[in-house]
N, C-alpha and C positions, 0 to 999 in steps of 0.2 A: 258361764260366759254370758254377758248381757248382749243380746242380739241388736240392741240399739246403741251400743257403745261406739265411741269414735274409732276404736281399733277395728271393729267390724266394717265400718264405713271405709277404712283403709283397704281392706280386702275387696270390698265392692268396687273400689277405685281400680284395683288390679283387674278384676273381672271386666269392668267397662273398657279398659284398654284392649284386652284380648278381643272383645266383641267388635269394637270399632276397627281394629286391624283386620279381622276376618271379613269385615264388610268392605274392605278395600281402601280405607282411608290411609293417608300418608302417616307412616310410623312416627317420624320426627315431630310433625305438627300435632299429631294426636297425643303424644306424650306431653308436649308443652301445654296444649289446650286443657287436657284433663287435670294437669298439675295446677294450672291457674284457677280453674273452676273450684276444685276441691280445696286448694290452698286459701282462696278468698273466703270460702264458706266456713271452713273448720279451723283455720289458723289465724293468728294475729296478723292482719294485713301488712302493717308497718314492718314487723319483724321478718315476715316472709319476703316481701318485696325488697327489703334491705339486704337479706342474705343471698338472694338469688344472683344478683350481679357479681357478688364476690366469688360465688361458686363458678360462674361462667368465666370470670377473669382467670381463676385458677386453672381452668382447662386450657384456655387460649395461651397462657404463659408457661405451660408445662413443656420443659425442654425435651423430655423423653418422647413425647408424642410427636415431635418433629420428625422422628424416624418413620412415621406412617406415610406421609407424602413422598419422602425420599425413596423408601422401598417400593412404593407403588410406581413411581417414576422409573426406577431401575427395571422393574418387571416389564413395563410397557415398552421401554426402549429396547430391551432384549428381544421382546416378541417381534418388534419391527425390524430388528437387525437380520432376521433370517436364520439365526442360529438354531431355533427350534426345528425348522423345516429340514435343515441340513442334518441335524442330529437324528431326527426321526427316519429320514431316508437311509442314512448310513447304518444305523442300528438295526433297521428293518432288514437290510441286506445281510448284515452280520449274523442275525439270529433266524432269518426267514426260512432257512432250509430245514429247521426243526419244526415239528408239530407244535403249534401254539407259539412259535418263535416270534411272529410279528406282534402278538399280544404281549409277550414278555418284553420285547423291545420298547413298546409303548409304556409299559409300567416302569421300566428303568429310566426312560427319558422323562416320564412324569416326575420321578424322584429327583433327577438332576435339575429339571426346571423349577421344581418346588424349592430347591435349595438356592436358587438364584432369583426367583421372582416373588414368591409368596402371594401372587395375585391369581386366585382360582379361576375367575372368569376368563382372563386372557389365555391361560393354559388350556382350559377345556375347549374354548373356541378354536384356538390354533390347532390342537390335535384333532378336533372334530373336522375341520376343513381339510387338513393334510392327510390324516391317517384313516379316517372313516371310509373314504372311497377305496383306498387300497385294501382294507380289511374285507369290505363287501365284494370287491372285484375278485379277490382270491379265495372266495368261498366261505368266509367266516359267517357264522349265524348272526343275524342282526342283533339278537338279544345279547349274545356274548360280546360282540364288537362294541355296542353302545355302553354296556356295563363296564367294560375294561377302560374305555376312554374317559367316561364320567368319573370313575374311581381314581384313575391315574391323575386326573386334573385336580382332585380335591386334596392330594398330598400336600399341597401348599398351605393347608390349614394347620398342619402339625409339624412339618419339617421347617426349621428356621432357615431364613428370616421370615417368620409368619406374622402377618398383621394381627391375627387374633391373639397370638402369644404376647405381642406388645401391649395390646389393650387389656388382656388378662393380668399382665404384670402391673399395669397402672391401677386397675380397680382392686387388686388384691394386695398391693404393696410389696410384691416380690421383685427383686432385681431382674431386669430383662435378660441380662447375660446368663444368669443362673437358670432361668426358665428355658432359654434357648438350649443350653447344654443338656438339661433334663429331658428335652424332647427328642434328642438324637436317637437313643435306643428305642423308644416307643415308635418313632417314625420308621426306623429300620425294621422293627418287628412287623409293622403293617405291610411294608413292601415285601418282606420275605413271605408272609402269609398269602398275599395276593399272588405272588409268583408261584408258590406251591399249588395254589388252587388252579392257576392257569395250566400248569404241567399236568395236574390230575385230570382236569377237564379235557385237555388234548389227548391224554391217554385213554380216558373212558369214552369219549365221544369224538373220534378223529375227524368226522365230517364237519363238526362245528368249528374246528381250529386246524385246518390242514397246513401242511408245509407249502411254501411258495415253490413254484415250478420254474426250473431253468436258471437257478442262481448257484448251483453247487460249485461252478467253476470260479466263483468270485472269491479268490484267495490270494490274488497277486499283491505285490508290495504297494502299488499305487492305491489300491483300495484301502489297505490298512492305514496308509498315510492320511487318506481322506477322513477315515474314522477318527484318527488322532487329532486332526485339525478341527473337527467339530466338537470333540470331547474336552481337549486340553484347555481351551479358553474358558469354558464353563467351570472346570475344576479349579483353575487359577483364580477365577472370580470368587468362587466359594471359599477357597483358602484365604483370599485377601480380605473378604468381608467378615466371615465368621472367625477366622484365625485371630484377627486383630481384636475381636470382641472377647473370645474365649480366654485369651492370654492377657487380658487387661491392658492391651496397648491403646485401645480406643473405647469410648463410651458407645452405647447403642446408636445414638444419633450420629456420632462421628463415623461409626462403621457404616451406617446407612448412606452417609455422604460419600464415603469411599466407594461404596457399591454403585451409587448413581454415576459417579465419575468414571468408574470402570466400565459401566455399560455404555457410556458415551464413547469411550475409547474403542470398545469392541465394535460398536456400530460404525465408527469412522473407519476402522480397519477393514470391515466388510463392505464399505462403500454405501452404507445405508443411512448415514447421518446427513440427511437432507433437511432443508428448512421445513418442508411439508411434514416429514416424520416427526421432527422436533416439536412443531406446533401442535400436531395431533396428540403427541405424548403429554405435552403440558396441559392441553385441554382435558384429556381423559383423567390425568392426575388431579386436576382441580375439581372435576365432577365427583370422582370417587372420594377424595379427601373431604369435600364439602358434605357429601352424604354421611360419611362417618362422623364428622364433627357435629352436624345437625342432630343426628340421633343421640350423640353423646350429651349435647346440651339439653335436649328434651328429656333424656333419661336422668340427668342430674337434677332437673327441676322436679321430675316425677319422684325421684328418690328422696329429695328434700321434704316434699309434702308427705310422702309415705311414712318416713321416719317421724316427722313432726306430729303425725296423727297416731303414732304408736304402733303402726303396722309391723315394724321390725320386732317389737317386743312380743306381739302376738305370735308371729311366725317362730320366734325364738322359743317361746313357751311350748308351742306345738311340737317342733322338731327335736327339742332336747328331752321331751318326755315320751319319745317313741320307744317301743320295745326294741331291745338290742343295743342300746347305747350308741357308740360310734358307728358300728356297722349298720344299725338301723337308719341312722342319719345319712350315711354314705349311700346306701341302697335307695332310700327315698329321694335324695337329691339327684342322683344320676338318672333314676327313672323319670323324675319330673322334667329334667332337662331334655331327656330323650323324647318324651311325649311333646313337650313344647316345640321341639325341633321340627315336628311335622307341620307346624302352623306358623312359627315365628322365625325370623332371620337370626343368625348367630349374634348380630350386633345387639338386638333387643335383649336376648338372653344374657349376653355378657354384661351389659350396662344396667339391667334391671334386676335380674335374678341373682347373679354372682355376688354383687355387693351385699345382698341379704344373707347369703349362705356362708361367706368366708368368715364373718365374725363368730358365727355359731360353730364353725369348724375349729376356729382358734379356741373357743370356750371348751370344746370337747377334747382338746389336746391332739387334734389331727394335724399332721405335717401339711402345711399349706402348699408347699412345692408339689408334693405328691398329689394332693387334691386338685390343684390347678391343672396339672397335666391330664388327670382323669377327665376333668371338665372339657379340656381342649379336644381330647380324642372323642368324647361324647358329642361335642359341638360339630365335629367333622361329619358325623352322620346326618346332621341337619341339612347338609348340602346334597345328600343322596336320598333322603326319605321322602316319598310322595306324601301329600300332593304338591308341596311347595318347595321341594329341594332345588336350590338355585342352579346346581350343576346340571340338573335334568333339563332345565329351560335353556341354559347356555348351549347344551348339546343339541337340543331341538332346533334352536336358531341356526347353529352351524350346519346342521344336517340338511337344511332347505337348499343348500348349494350343491350337495352331492347325492342326497337321497331324499328328495322332497316328499316322497310317499311314506317316509318313516313316521309311524304313529307313536304317540306319547306312551301308550300302553306297552309297546316293545321296550322302550327305554326303562320304564318302571320295572318290568320283569327282569331286565338285564342287571340292574343294580342290587336286586334282593340278595344274591349270594354274597356280594361284597359287604353289604350292611351286616349280614350275619357274621362274617369274618371280623368286622370291626367290633361287634359285640363280644365275640370270643376273645379277641386281643385285649379288650377293655377288662374283661373278667380276669385274664392272666395278669394284667398290670395291678389289679386290685389284690390278687392273691400273692403277688411277688413285688412288693414296693421297691425293692432294690433295683429293679429294672429302670426305675425312674430316678432314684436318689443316688445310685452308686457313682455315676459319672460326675455329677456336680460335687459330691464329696471328694472324689479323687482330684478334681481340678483345684478345689480349695486346699487340699493337703499339699499339692505341688506348688501352690503359691504361698504356702506358709500360714494359712488361716486355721 
């Protein structure tokens, strides 16, 4: 390999991106700036500047990507409706008389909220503000409490309707509905593994996860009615949104529109559909959506230059000649994504790394649906891995209201067991691909495909 070839400069372009991101520069604008500099130097300027607007137009006119702002809006409206607080309170009372019961209730609520919002930040902050004071007040160890909340909040990364699954579907060419269906069993496996760990932790170290005192008598009919009132609306919304998508009644974007409408109806029913809440939700949706699309546009420019310089051919050459064939490629890809997750956001990994890996996976005969879910589960760990895990910073921001003395090192230690569990679950999914592909194949057979 000639170390002065244009392909090597393409790799140096990738290195430059990581360096500038670690220095604290904006990811979206860094992507665009590096693409413009290298594209102007190494590519035909007229061809490059002519192709770029067409790529950007393709992004902005992509009908599937309309689901992103709609699902974000749905999640923020639900967060403002007070459903999460009611659900956390009632589930905490339901399971609190058990050792570790409050942590179990948080994990189950995290799963339910993930299936309705898909917005990790909103879920982590809500549970941090509502549940963290209760956990600490009732004697839970700070590390266990923070680890549980941060992990429960990240379930929105894998459980549909997940924003990352929509973006992965777009960059890999997999139908969104099929990817959503494939994520159900992996999401359930993660929840079960977390709950089993909580039960084990409470049994092994009772002082770190005690039962709540004084709630054994809470078994009357009124209490169970309150629990159902907080659970049923969320279950109906899940059925309404995902059911229409899974059974082919609606497209992903139409399903997202149904979800946004359903969240508005629930907010109205709970008396939370105020002008202030609606305006705040639209502002937050605009900010988050703009961030996603700015990164996507920058990554598109970066990818255009990277491929134009032959960087994808060089990576293809390296990865297809690894020892072990398919398994060597899968192991290398997942380790690379895991390591990058320590430093980069899931958006950068999704838009820059995944488009390079998926053509190689196709060339090697790997099932793209299986591979995409493995990537999604792997990307979920990027929210929990220090030093730049976003869920950790969300929780630290929420903790300043209830536990201002909470140190970041406590949160770091708290998530380590859950990161290990995610890695174990990822290995299980690698060894047993049917955990991912069985349900989509079943749905295809039921629909006559």
